[in-house]
N, C-alpha and C positions, 0 to 999 in steps of 0.2 A: 475614650483614651486616644490621644494622637499617635499616629504611626511614626515610628522611628526605625531606621535601618539598623542592622547589626553594627556594633563598633568595628572600626577598621581592622583591628587585630583579629577579630573573629571571622571576618569576611575574607581574609586572605587564604589562598591555598596552603595546605599543610602537607608535610612529608608523611610517609607511612610510619605508623608506630611500630615498635618491635613486635607486638602481637599481630598486627596486620602482615608484616613481613613473613612471620612464621606461618600464618594461614595461607598466604600465597605460595610459599615454598611447598606446603603439603599438597596443594593442587597440582603443582608442577610434577611432583613425584607420583601422584595417583593417575594422571592422564597421559596418554601417549601423544605428545605434541609433535613427534616426528612423523606421524601419520598425516599426510597431506591430501588424502583422497577427497575430502570435502572441497579443497581449493580447486582440484581438477574438475570436480563435478560442477562447481560454480562457474567455471570458465566454459563449460561445454555449450556449444551452440551460439557462442558470441558472434555478433555481426559487426556492430559499431556502437560508439557512444558519442557524446559531445565533449569538446575540449575547449576551455575548462569545464568541469562539471559544476557549473554555476548557472542558476536560472533566475532571471530578473523580470520584473514588470516593465511595461513600456516607459514608466517614469524613472527607471534605473534602480528602483528598490529591489534588493536581493530577497528572494523568497525561499531559495534552496541553494545550499553551497556545501559540497563535499571537499572542496579544496582546503577548507579549514582542518580537515582530518588527515592531512598528509603526515602528521606525526605518527600515524599508525604503521608506517613502514618499519619501524624499529621493533625491538623485543618488548614484551610486556614489562612495564616498570613495577616497582613494589606497590604503587598506589592503586593498581588495577588487577582484579582477579585475572589470571592468565587465560582462563576459559572465556571470560567476557571479552578480553582483548582479541582473542582469536575470532570470536563471533563478530566483533566490530570490524575486523579486517575482511571477513567474508562478505559482510554487508557493504562496506564503503568502497572496497577495492574491486568490486564486480558490479558494474553498472552499465546500463545501456540496453540495446536491442539484442534479443536472443531468439533463435529459432528452437522451438520445442520439437516440432516435426513439420512436415510439409503442410503449409497453410495455417499453422498455429505459431504465434509469436508472443513474446512478453517484453515489456520495457521494465527493467528492474532498477531499484535504488534511485528512482527519481522522487521518492517519497518513502513512507514506511510500508506502504502496500505496493503490489505490482499491478501494472495495467496489461491485460491480455488482449491481443488482437487476433481475430479469426478472419482469414481472407475468404470472403463469401463470393458468390458468383457476380454480384453487382457492387461490392464494396466491403468496407470494414465492419465487422461486428465487434464492438468494444465491450469488454468485461471489466467493470470496476475502474472508473476514470479518476482514481486517486483523490487526494484531499483538496487540492487547489487547481484552479483553471490554468495557472502558469505551468505547473508540472505536467498536467495531462496534455496541454497544447504542445509542449516541448516533446513529449513522448510520441504523440501522433505525427508531429513534423519529422521526427527522426525516422519513424517507420515509413512515411511517405517518401522521404529522401532516399532511403536505402532499398525499398521494395517496390517503389512505383506509387504515384499518388492515386488514391482511391477515395471516394466519398464514404462517410460514415452512414450506414444504412440501419443500424440498430445499436442500442446500448442495453447491456444486461447488468443489473446490480445484484450482487449475491446476498447482501444483507445490509442492515441499517446502521452500520458504523460509518462515521463521516469520512474516514480515509478510503472508503470504497465508493463514494458517490459525490463528495463535495466539489470535485473538479469537473463536473459534467459540462459546464459551459466552456470548457477548453476543447471539447470535441464536437459539440452540437450547440446550436442556438436555441433560445426559447421558442422562436417562431417555428423552427423545424419540428420541435416536439409538439407544440400546441396545435399545429396544423395537421399532425399525424404523418408528416413526411418521414420522420425518424421515430419509430416506436422505442419507448423506454420500458423495459420489462423488469419487474422487481417482485419480491415475494408478497404473499398475502399480508395485509396490514402493515406494509412497509412505511406508509406515510405516518400512521399513528405511532409506530415504534420510533421513527426518526424524530418526530416532534417530542415524544416523551423523553428521549435520551438527550437531545441536543437543545431543546427549549425549556421544557419543564425542569429537567435536571441539568440544564446547561452550565450553570455556574459551578455546581459540584463536579460535573464531568471535566470542566476546564481546569479546575484546581487539581483534580486527580491526574489529568494528563501532564500538567506542569511538574508535579512530583514524580510521575512515572518516567517521563522522557527527559527531564532536566533541560528543557529548551531555554531556560533563562541563564544557564551556566555557559561560560565561555569554553569553547572546545579546547581541550588540553589534557595531558595525562593526569592532571589533578582536578579536572572539571568535567565537561561533557565529553563522553567517549562514544556512546552509541545509545540508541533507545532499546537495543536488544532485539526488538521486533523488526527493526529496519535500521538503515544507516542514520537517517535523520528525518524529522517531520517537516513537510512543506508548509510554510506559513504565508500563503497567498490568498487569492480570492476564493471564497467558499460559498457555494450556492446549492440550492435544491429546489425542485418544483414537482408538482404532481405528475405522475406517470400515467400511461395508458395500459392497463392490464387486460389481457385476454385470458380468461380462466373459467373453468367449470369446477365448481367446488362441491364436493361431496361432504356433508356435515358429519358423516360417520367414518370418514377416512382422513387421516392426518397427512396423507400423501396426495398431492394434487398434480395431475399431469395435463398438459395442453400442448397441442402442436402449434408452433409459432408460424404465423402466416408466411406463405412462400413468396408473396409479392414484393418482398424487400430483399430478396437475394440470399436468404439464409435457409434454404431448403434442407430438410432433415433435422433441423434443430428441435430439440424437445426440452421443455421446461418442467422441472419437478420442484415444487415448493414444499419445504419441510418445516413444520412448526413444533419442534420438540420443546418440552418445558424445562429441560435440564441444561441447555447450553446458555452461554452468556448472552448472546443475541437471540431474542425470541423468534426472529424470522430469518430464514436462510433459503437461498436457492442453490440447488445442485444442478448444474447444467450438463445435460447429456447430449453431446454433439457428435453424432455418428458421422464418420468412423473415428473421430478424434478423441472420443471420450476416454478410451483406454490409455491415452498418453497424458491425461490430466491428473493432477494430484487430487485426492478427495478433499472436500471442504473441511477446513480446520474447525474442530468442535469448540475451540475457545471463542470463536466469533471474531478473532482479531483480523 
């Protein structure tokens, strides 16, 4: 059967139905939208961002653009759930470099995930270099510009979802990793899980992501508003390669601990690999980085 797009009248944006309007009104009445504490929290620790918040490839192709979401400045329209609209504002309007505590920073809303940077004795330790190289490179450049330029001395990948490792070539080169100059530390079975999800199940996962995130919709109050998980998905260069793990595995213990080598400037870092069967992503790293660990949020069990 030949493919044919929707008829033009069905493809056009539509106003909210009366039923939808009533449903949105119920949400407005049930939740306290006057409470702005989350907006204050989202602004805490802000250092700087890029302006405009648009990221492009060297050839000029745009891979990430929050300027298209400027319509979020207004009140929630009848076409969008007010709580989702608020979540979209929190994601899209709070972007850039943030200080979590001394020596620990995050670049937020350059993708659907956040990239964390730890100021080590000899350089940056990067946690989760986002989905695309364009976004992770822009995040690293912003940190270097605002905090002083440092080399990347290690990359930690928390789990096997692409938005947490696909942008690795934006922060390190393949040569740096293959030579052992920059260690890439990931959970047990990370390569297998990444291949299973992104290659063997790649087509299905791609379709799922399109439906989940609406990346084919034009941003507007009747189209794309937010992914919910983050402001928008970065659609740039995505790569992965084998990492070099240092690990002692006890087959009778599902928790595996190993001291990360001190010769790369991240003394005191400890890796804990957790392989629970009940979470969405079968492999996960929880990084205990004394004394910063108490200031980090726990790893999310959804694997997102």
